[in-house]
C-alpha positions in Angstrom: -24.7 15.9 -16.7 -22.5 15.6 -13.5 -18.7 16.4 -14.5 -15.9 16.0 -12.5 -12.0 17.4 -12.5 -9.4 15.9 -11.4 -6.4 17.7 -10.3 -3.1 17.4 -8.3 -1.1 15.2 -10.1 2.5 15.8 -11.4 6.1 14.6 -10.9 8.0 13.7 -8.0 10.5 11.3 -6.3 10.3 8.1 -4.7 9.1 8.6 -1.2 7.4 12.1 -2.0 3.9 13.3 -1.8 1.5 14.5 -3.8 -2.5 15.3 -2.9 -5.2 14.9 -5.8 -8.4 16.7 -5.9 -12.0 15.4 -7.4 -13.9 18.7 -7.9 -18.0 18.0 -8.9 -20.0 20.3 -11.0 -23.5 19.5 -9.3 -24.0 19.5 -5.0 -25.8 15.9 -5.3 -21.9 14.8 -5.8 -21.8 14.3 -1.5 -24.8 12.0 -1.9 -23.1 9.2 -3.6 -19.8 7.1 -2.7 -17.0 8.0 -5.1 -13.6 6.0 -5.7 -10.3 6.8 -7.1 -9.1 4.4 -9.7 -5.7 4.9 -11.8 -4.5 3.5 -15.3 -0.7 2.7 -15.8 0.3 2.4 -19.4 0.1 -0.9 -21.1 -2.1 -2.0 -18.2 -5.9 -2.1 -17.1 -7.9 0.1 -15.0 -7.0 -1.0 -11.9 -9.3 -0.1 -7.8 -7.4 2.5 -5.9 -9.6 3.7 -2.6 -13.0 4.2 -2.1 -15.3 6.5 0.1 -18.5 6.5 1.1 -21.4 9.5 1.0 -21.2 9.8 4.2 -17.0 9.3 4.8 -17.2 6.4 7.4 -16.4 3.7 5.1 -13.1 3.4 3.5 -11.5 0.8 1.4 -8.5 0.7 -0.5 -6.0 -1.4 -2.8 -4.0 -3.6 -0.8 -0.9 -1.5 -2.9 -1.8 1.5 -1.6 -2.7 0.2 2.4 -1.2 3.1 5.2 0.5 5.4 2.0 -2.6 6.3 0.8 -5.5 8.6 2.3 -9.0 9.0 1.0 -11.0 11.7 1.7 -14.1 14.3 1.2 -16.1 17.3 2.1 -18.9 18.8 2.8 -18.5 20.4 -0.6 -18.8 18.9 -3.6 -14.6 17.4 -3.0 -13.2 14.4 -2.9 -9.3 13.8 -2.2 -6.5 11.5 -2.4 -3.8 11.9 -0.4 -0.7 10.0 -1.6 2.0 9.5 0.8 5.2 7.7 0.4 4.9 7.5 -3.6 6.7 4.9 -5.0 7.8 4.7 -9.2 4.9 1.9 -9.3 2.6 4.3 -8.0 2.7 6.0 -11.4 -0.2 6.4 -13.3 -3.1 8.3 -14.4 -5.5 8.7 -11.6 -9.4 9.0 -12.0 -12.2 10.2 -10.0 -15.3 7.9 -10.1 -18.7 8.7 -8.7 -21.3 5.5 -7.9 -23.6 6.9 -11.1 -20.3 5.8 -12.9 -19.2 8.9 -13.8 -15.6 9.9 -14.3 -12.9 12.3 -13.7 -10.5 13.0 -17.6 -7.8 12.4 -15.0 -4.6 13.5 -13.9 -1.0 12.4 -14.4 1.5 11.2 -11.4 4.7 10.4 -11.6 7.4 8.6 -9.6 10.4 8.8 -10.9 13.5 6.4 -8.4 
């Protein structure tokens, strides 16, 4: 059983930055692609970014391209650097491993 722990959320003003982290409980996390998703109040959960197991391939939602950067290291962690945050980025952010495991979510609130 893989456990993913999301952290790093918080409240910032528009234009600010946050860095989200996703820590996995098992070493095999590094063998799979992973992604970040978000869910705003009253909306469906949506894709934000993904990264391959090697880190060489990345994909982003159009709404975050040029502002967010997904990365991972050689341990069991992955990250989402979020710059130039906008109020519409307000949501609960979840990491997801390719096998279907989800983190518990971390709240990001951006005020105008």
